[in-house]
VOGU-3710 file (C-alpha; in Angstrom, 3 decimals, decimal comma):
1> xxxxxxxxxx> 145,673/-122,638/85,973  145,595/-118,739/86,442  144,075/-117,172/83,292  147,735/-115,280/82,045  149,271/-118,987/82,908  147,236/-120,443/80,412  147,374/-117,627/77,913  151,071/-117,458/78,025  151,581/-121,029/77,864  149,880/-121,234/74,353
11> xxxxxxxxxx> 151,539/-117,796/73,453  155,052/-119,217/74,334  156,425/-118,807/70,920  155,157/-115,012/70,650  156,829/-114,347/73,754  160,079/-116,003/72,908  160,231/-114,264/69,805  159,636/-110,962/71,295  162,495/-111,128/73,795  164,412/-112,237/70,786
21> xxxxxxxxxx> 163,392/-109,051/68,593  163,925/-106,891/72,120  167,343/-108,689/72,531  168,550/-108,495/68,512  167,687/-104,744/69,290  170,143/-104,311/72,168  173,092/-105,921/70,584  172,274/-104,059/67,461  172,264/-100,966/69,237  175,789/-101,591/71,391
31> xxxxxxxxxx> 177,780/-99,752/69,349  175,866/-96,321/70,088  174,515/-96,676/73,348  176,385/-95,551/76,282  179,163/-97,571/77,443  177,513/-97,311/81,325  174,349/-96,060/82,095  173,120/-93,435/84,367  169,822/-93,590/86,397  167,736/-90,490/86,325
41> xxxxxxxxxx> 167,512/-88,862/89,597  163,719/-90,197/91,763  164,244/-93,360/90,647  162,497/-95,855/92,937  163,742/-99,436/94,515  159,882/-99,839/95,749  157,226/-100,897/92,624  153,643/-102,198/93,786  152,962/-105,583/93,255  149,860/-106,095/90,943
51> xxxxxxxxxx> 147,061/-108,235/91,796  146,433/-110,021/88,978  150,022/-109,419/86,924  149,692/-107,993/83,205  151,101/-111,575/81,430  154,009/-111,805/79,780  154,529/-110,115/76,664  152,991/-107,012/78,444  155,694/-107,453/81,319  158,496/-107,255/78,662
61> xxxxxxxxxx> 157,086/-104,156/76,992  156,921/-102,493/80,307  160,391/-103,667/81,735  161,624/-102,190/77,615  159,860/-98,874/77,946  160,791/-98,388/82,152  164,057/-99,651/82,115  166,070/-99,824/78,570  167,541/-97,033/78,854  169,079/-97,909/82,326
71> xxxxxxxxxx> 170,795/-100,465/80,450  174,727/-100,420/79,828  176,769/-101,204/76,907  178,484/-103,248/79,008  178,970/-106,716/76,636  180,154/-104,273/73,978  183,239/-103,702/72,383  184,231/-100,594/74,940  183,226/-101,094/78,312  186,218/-101,222/79,923
81> xxxxxxxxxx> 185,248/-100,831/83,632  186,831/-103,759/86,262  187,382/-106,612/84,687  184,457/-106,833/82,488  184,259/-109,324/79,434  181,387/-109,839/76,933  179,495/-113,021/75,500  181,080/-114,686/72,548  177,794/-115,752/69,782  178,525/-119,167/71,019
91> xxxxxxxxxx> 178,144/-118,658/74,928  175,273/-116,391/74,551  173,307/-119,047/72,763  174,284/-121,302/75,077  173,157/-119,156/78,026  169,275/-118,458/76,394  169,451/-122,613/76,579  170,145/-122,918/79,881  167,241/-121,226/81,069  165,135/-123,554/78,861
101> xxxxxxxxxx> 166,878/-126,449/79,790  166,488/-126,101/84,049  169,015/-128,354/84,522  170,209/-128,910/88,085  173,757/-129,942/87,641  174,062/-131,722/90,964  175,831/-134,940/89,642  175,685/-137,713/86,797  172,203/-139,418/86,279  169,469/-138,500/84,834
111> xxxxxxxxxx> 170,760/-135,936/83,011  174,153/-134,844/81,049  174,655/-131,319/82,759  177,252/-132,831/84,947  179,152/-133,985/81,789  179,416/-130,961/80,090  180,571/-129,501/83,395  183,338/-132,337/83,656  184,293/-131,716/79,939  184,293/-127,990/80,042
121> xxxxxxxxxx> 186,598/-127,776/82,769  188,553/-130,187/81,308  188,677/-128,049/78,223  190,039/-124,877/79,702  192,428/-126,717/81,598  193,628/-128,066/78,350  193,561/-124,368/76,943  195,355/-123,114/79,592  198,309/-125,983/80,194  197,378/-126,946/83,660
131> xxxxxxxxxx> 197,577/-130,542/85,146  195,665/-133,026/84,403  195,401/-134,459/87,599  193,334/-131,046/88,283  189,835/-131,270/89,434  187,279/-128,472/88,816  184,167/-126,906/90,076  181,936/-124,286/88,329  180,997/-121,406/90,632  179,292/-118,490/90,129
141> xxxxxxxxxx> 182,493/-116,038/90,150  186,080/-115,383/91,388  184,838/-114,763/95,279  183,208/-118,140/95,158  186,350/-120,241/93,660  188,224/-117,889/96,298  186,047/-119,204/98,910  186,384/-122,909/97,933  190,342/-122,501/97,956  190,588/-120,738/101,543
151> xxxxxxxxxx> 187,508/-123,486/103,061  190,065/-126,287/101,729  193,553/-124,419/102,978  191,232/-124,409/105,985  190,378/-128,403/106,089  194,230/-128,800/104,880  195,021/-127,050/107,878  193,502/-128,867/110,266  194,476/-132,385/109,103  198,112/-131,259/110,390
161> xxxxxxxxxx> 196,511/-130,592/113,895  194,597/-134,068/113,682  191,408/-131,922/113,074  187,966/-132,360/110,863  187,388/-128,753/110,193  184,456/-128,993/108,556  183,350/-131,761/111,244  184,443/-129,978/114,713  184,670/-126,273/113,441  188,077/-124,093/113,886
171> xxxxxxxxxx> 187,913/-124,189/117,845  190,833/-124,201/120,181  193,168/-124,322/116,932  196,081/-121,769/116,675  195,502/-119,039/114,198  196,685/-119,554/110,780  198,769/-116,981/108,982  197,803/-115,944/105,386  200,410/-114,745/103,567  199,819/-112,598/100,100
181> xxxxxxxxxx> 200,751/-109,379/98,410  198,346/-107,843/96,005  195,414/-110,115/97,206  191,960/-109,195/95,617  189,473/-108,200/97,425  187,543/-111,349/97,436  190,041/-113,497/99,106  189,476/-111,291/102,333  185,523/-111,672/102,181  186,614/-115,265/101,301
191> xxxxxxxxxx> 188,587/-115,930/104,561  185,554/-114,180/106,306  183,182/-116,225/105,095  185,867/-119,551/105,776  185,874/-118,347/109,791  189,573/-117,987/108,996  189,014/-113,936/109,242  190,399/-110,914/107,160  192,946/-110,391/109,969  194,576/-113,680/109,018
201> xxxxxxxxxx> 196,383/-112,137/105,920  199,344/-111,090/106,301  200,695/-108,434/103,686  204,353/-109,304/101,537  206,690/-106,058/100,857  205,911/-105,443/97,648  208,873/-105,540/94,824  209,978/-101,661/93,695  207,144/-100,280/91,724  205,561/-103,502/91,212
211> xxxxxxxxxx> 202,267/-105,535/92,751  204,418/-108,588/92,722  205,618/-109,727/96,758  209,054/-110,472/97,308  209,438/-114,027/97,509  212,347/-113,709/99,490  210,757/-112,099/102,207  207,869/-114,707/102,161  210,852/-117,123/102,566  212,013/-116,055/105,895
221> xxxxxxxxxx> 208,830/-115,957/107,149  207,596/-119,626/106,413  210,877/-119,932/107,948  209,947/-118,987/111,571  207,376/-121,091/110,856  209,187/-124,331/110,680  206,796/-127,329/110,641  203,703/-125,082/111,421  201,199/-124,580/108,611  200,814/-121,336/106,255
231> xxxxxxxxxx> 198,588/-120,459/103,709  199,951/-118,512/100,506  197,954/-116,410/97,999  199,545/-115,810/95,172  198,119/-113,343/92,226  198,564/-114,562/88,641  197,660/-110,906/86,957  196,794/-108,305/89,934  193,641/-106,321/88,918  195,208/-103,347/88,697
241> xxxxxxxxxx> 198,117/-104,138/86,264  197,977/-107,561/85,763  201,283/-108,404/87,392  202,269/-112,164/88,585  203,847/-113,535/91,332  206,605/-115,120/90,918  204,965/-119,253/91,243  207,798/-120,498/89,497  209,849/-119,498/92,927  207,158/-120,262/95,293
251> xxxxxxxxxx> 206,738/-123,841/93,709  210,239/-124,315/94,997  209,839/-122,990/98,180  206,887/-125,928/98,269  209,862/-127,988/98,439  211,361/-126,242/101,672  208,090/-125,541/103,588  204,437/-126,841/104,236  202,070/-124,114/102,983  199,087/-124,171/100,857
261> xxxxxxxxxx> 199,203/-122,151/98,128  196,279/-120,997/96,328  196,885/-118,695/92,866  194,012/-116,317/92,174  194,040/-116,256/88,150  190,621/-114,951/87,995  191,322/-113,128/84,650  195,581/-113,313/84,293  194,961/-117,070/83,758  193,438/-116,565/80,966
271> xxxxxxxxxx> 196,650/-114,840/78,995  197,980/-118,785/79,290  195,546/-119,381/75,943  198,455/-117,668/74,277  201,184/-119,715/73,990  203,937/-116,602/74,057  202,096/-115,618/77,204  201,915/-119,160/78,831  205,398/-118,735/80,459  203,815/-115,873/83,291
281> xxxxxxxxxx> 202,323/-119,044/84,973  205,287/-121,179/85,038  205,492/-123,178/88,601  201,355/-123,223/88,569  201,353/-126,853/88,694  202,557/-126,807/92,673  199,160/-124,560/93,464  197,143/-126,230/95,250  193,642/-124,531/94,117  193,384/-122,248/91,575
291> xxxxxxxxxx> 190,370/-119,896/90,715  189,673/-118,516/87,126  186,994/-116,803/85,639  184,792/-117,245/82,504  182,935/-114,356/82,627  185,691/-112,158/82,433  188,344/-112,806/79,804  187,041/-115,846/78,630  183,889/-113,788/77,794  180,884/-115,995/78,963
301> xxxxxxxxxx> 177,815/-114,109/79,939  177,724/-113,404/84,261  178,051/-115,833/85,890  180,363/-118,480/86,266  184,102/-119,154/87,811  186,183/-122,389/88,161  187,963/-123,427/91,177  190,330/-125,669/90,295  191,886/-128,121/93,057  194,611/-130,799/93,520
311> xxxxxxxxxx> 192,706/-132,170/96,639  189,430/-133,774/95,570  189,125/-135,903/98,774  189,532/-132,731/100,602  186,830/-130,859/98,878  184,420/-133,736/99,756  184,936/-133,504/103,285  184,265/-129,465/103,127  181,050/-129,607/100,896  179,819/-133,336/101,405
321> xxxxxxxxxx> 175,490/-132,776/101,831  173,949/-135,787/102,859  170,534/-136,846/103,250  167,944/-139,352/103,212  167,117/-138,212/99,679  170,430/-137,837/98,206  173,368/-140,092/96,830  176,060/-140,994/99,181  179,165/-138,655/98,920  182,377/-139,989/96,909
331> xxxxxxxxxx> 185,173/-138,263/95,694  184,502/-138,503/92,307  184,661/-135,289/90,243  181,094/-135,727/88,966  178,874/-135,606/91,924  178,913/-131,670/92,461  176,761/-131,545/94,631  179,358/-133,009/97,880  181,786/-130,194/95,695  180,476/-126,942/95,561
341> xxxxxxxxxx> 179,195/-124,613/98,198  175,455/-124,272/96,385  173,135/-127,642/96,241  170,763/-126,060/93,502  173,008/-125,475/90,263  172,614/-123,733/87,485  173,693/-125,379/84,096  176,366/-122,564/84,191  178,948/-124,572/82,568  177,104/-125,162/78,739
351> xxxxxxxxxx> 178,031/-121,609/78,060  181,492/-122,663/78,430  181,360/-125,666/77,061  180,100/-124,038/74,209  182,117/-121,547/74,051  185,165/-123,494/73,642  184,360/-125,803/71,238  183,317/-123,073/68,957  186,714/-120,830/68,890  188,709/-123,076/70,538
361> xxxxxxxxxx> 192,549/-123,170/70,728  193,386/-120,126/67,944  189,995/-118,539/68,639  190,920/-117,440/72,163  195,122/-117,216/71,703  193,483/-114,566/68,860  191,199/-112,640/71,521  193,993/-112,775/74,091  196,624/-111,265/71,173  194,010/-108,461/70,152
371> xxxxxxxxxx> 193,190/-107,394/73,798  196,974/-107,181/74,380  197,611/-105,236/71,187  194,768/-102,866/71,914  196,163/-102,266/75,370  199,590/-101,455/74,184  197,620/-98,973/71,488  196,289/-96,993/74,259  199,239/-96,474/76,493  201,179/-95,488/73,595
381> xxxxxxxxxx> 198,463/-92,608/72,803  197,919/-91,892/76,787  201,945/-91,717/77,266  202,133/-89,454/73,625  199,885/-86,784/75,297  201,132/-84,238/77,974  197,775/-84,219/79,730  197,856/-87,506/80,305  200,275/-90,040/82,313  200,905/-94,382/82,224
391> xxxxxxxxxx> 200,890/-94,999/85,927  202,065/-98,161/85,388  204,008/-100,092/82,360  201,092/-101,929/80,217  201,721/-105,876/80,513  198,642/-107,030/79,344  195,069/-105,860/78,631  194,718/-103,389/81,474  196,190/-100,075/81,254  196,618/-97,987/84,755
401> xxxxxxxxxx> 196,288/-93,850/84,130  195,432/-90,409/85,347  195,415/-86,675/84,494  199,247/-85,315/84,755  199,331/-83,772/88,251  195,500/-84,380/88,853  194,794/-84,980/92,703  191,849/-87,257/93,564  189,313/-84,947/92,783  190,421/-84,274/89,124
411> xxxxxxxxxx> 190,445/-87,882/88,309  187,346/-88,686/89,831  185,420/-85,396/88,236  186,820/-86,933/84,954  186,208/-90,676/85,098  182,361/-89,094/85,839  182,834/-86,853/82,800  184,226/-89,762/80,697  181,183/-91,820/81,953  178,855/-88,863/80,695
421> xxxxxxxxxx> 180,220/-89,123/77,327  179,143/-92,474/77,215  182,043/-93,410/73,899  183,712/-95,660/76,754  183,523/-96,638/80,179  186,710/-97,233/83,028  187,252/-97,453/86,028  188,560/-95,199/88,923  191,122/-97,414/91,578  194,267/-96,126/93,525
431> xxxxxxxxxx> 197,670/-97,470/92,758  200,711/-97,175/95,411  198,734/-94,513/97,201  197,940/-92,416/94,060  193,852/-91,817/92,159  194,193/-93,565/89,313  192,004/-94,341/85,857  192,259/-98,189/84,469  191,095/-99,309/81,684  190,474/-103,530/81,203
441> xxxxxxxxxx> 190,159/-104,719/77,792  188,525/-108,069/77,610  185,732/-107,757/75,158  186,134/-110,134/72,105  184,585/-107,160/70,158  187,250/-104,621/70,743  189,091/-103,678/68,006  191,917/-100,939/67,349  189,259/-98,418/65,963  187,529/-98,560/69,723
451> xxxxxxxxxx> 190,945/-97,727/71,060  191,220/-94,556/68,617  187,455/-93,433/69,536  187,923/-94,024/73,606  191,248/-91,782/73,221  189,441/-89,545/71,140  186,967/-89,669/74,228  189,576/-88,327/76,547  191,283/-85,759/74,507  187,475/-84,029/74,738
461> xxx> 187,589/-83,765/78,856  188,285/-80,612/80,214  190,721/-81,338/83,694
//
């Protein structure tokens, strides 16, 4: 055994204790750490590989010394960029254990890992009030969950034409339109990976002043298609304004027209954890596949998302993986090897299982309501300051805003200035062709004090 390995094995307790000290110091300093870090000029992506190595403790100290200041405070209360949750205490503890246990979550048999995944995705389904017949599979994020949905839709379309696309490919099949309104960019990537192509998306007109699409326009297009199959991608929470397509109306359309309904509920689906918000997703039971992220509003550490579906046999057709040393494919929900893009699968369901057990229905309902109230507070402060304008109504937990009368250059400059201030971080975006800033509030730590501190930082900025 190499000398460093032998030494580190004997000193494992000390190594883990030091890692715990560094982690604790990072978490304790989140309130004063810049919400988003900046890389100093001249940092190189090239680093020389050591010949002998330095051992674990020395490597820990080297990383801490050289890179700690370049870590953002993204698990903190005022990181509002993109849609980034933190990690609840229970989820964080579980995530530490995941690497220690190092289970390959393929199927039930020699580990409980698959059983925990089944329980976790079912508890989440219960939390959100989704159909009991659905099965779920943990994947890395919304992009991969959307890919699963598109791959299943592709297989379903193939069946219409008497083809097993997973076995025979798409060659010779007519193109299938994918109708969507404000589809997330990951949907385009998923269509690319699934072989359906980014250009298969047909953009539907949006309702006036909203990101939700016009269902009547979709109905006309579906009527023109007749019995030919189509794919519809609906948003249950658009990224910019948390707008929802009319899922109830889509459920009614499914009674008349032939289409696969995929619902991208990556973070907006978690709003259903609050009973007062659940009506936003009336009709979701008609969906064929659904995406929901755990590392967003559920506050599970990266990376974890869930692909739900009402079509387990199709999932087996697409993702089955056979060899002499692997179990034969069966359409059972615990054979994740045959149901997900990955063969090797991290035990990523454990943090989700742990946090749902720890905080339950009431804990997640409170988190959703507190984050929504915080967003309303920030929206009111911005609307009351003539230097700023709201770019959209505050529907749930996202605030879209911009300096009054500003052009794209000013918006970009203000975003960079807030980044440099370090108090809070918001991400740039555009809405209806106009540049905006957006604050997505989905961290379990965020309080009204954090909102007031964020607004104070905005007031300090110079247009």
